[in-house]
C-alpha positions in Angstrom: 115.8 110.0 72.9 114.6 106.4 72.6 117.8 105.0 74.2 116.9 106.8 77.2 113.5 105.5 77.2 114.6 101.8 76.6 117.0 102.4 79.6 114.3 103.5 82.0 112.2 100.7 80.8 115.1 98.4 81.5 115.7 99.6 84.8 112.0 99.6 85.9 111.8 96.2 84.7 114.6 95.2 86.8 113.3 96.8 90.0 110.0 94.9 89.4 112.0 91.6 88.7 113.8 92.0 92.1 110.6 93.1 93.9 108.5 89.9 92.9 111.8 87.8 93.8 111.5 89.3 97.3 108.0 88.8 97.7 108.3 85.1 96.5 110.9 84.7 99.3 109.0 86.4 101.9 106.2 84.1 101.0 108.4 80.9 101.6 110.1 82.2 104.8 106.7 83.2 106.3 105.2 79.6 105.2 108.4 77.9 106.7 107.8 79.8 110.0 104.3 79.1 110.2 104.7 75.4 109.7 107.3 75.0 112.3 105.7 77.0 114.6 102.4 74.9 114.2 104.6 71.7 114.4 106.2 72.9 117.7 102.9 73.5 119.1 101.8 70.0 118.3 104.7 68.5 119.4 104.7 70.4 123.0 101.2 69.4 123.5 102.4 65.6 122.9 99.6 65.0 120.2 102.6 63.9 117.6 101.6 60.2 117.7 97.9 60.4 118.1 96.9 62.9 115.3 98.9 62.0 112.3 96.2 63.8 110.2 97.2 67.1 111.6 100.9 66.7 110.7 99.6 65.7 106.9 97.8 69.2 107.1 100.7 71.2 108.3 102.8 69.6 105.4 100.0 70.1 102.9 99.8 73.8 103.9 103.7 74.1 103.6 103.6 72.6 100.2 100.9 74.8 98.9 102.8 78.0 100.5 106.2 76.6 99.0 104.8 76.4 95.4 103.1 79.8 95.7 106.7 81.3 96.4 108.3 79.4 93.7 105.6 80.6 91.4 106.5 84.3 92.4 110.4 83.4 91.9 109.8 81.7 88.6 107.7 84.9 87.2 110.6 86.8 88.3 113.3 84.9 86.5 110.7 85.2 83.2 110.9 88.9 83.5 114.6 88.8 84.0 115.0 86.6 80.9 112.8 88.9 78.6 114.8 92.1 79.7 
């Protein structure tokens, strides 16, 4: 009886782990897509040389999104390690 409970708990934690990993991957992919689209618009407008502060803003936002996505992936790894 207790082995069945532990098996269900282990399976549930694996599903949660994979779900959190997928969320982290989607966060990173969406951040990269957003940053690339912002940069492409900036490049097409020809404002790349004149507005370097905007480029830094795009890089900063991308960095924040990457950190958030990596935090999700690390949390999933911690769940996997404890199971």
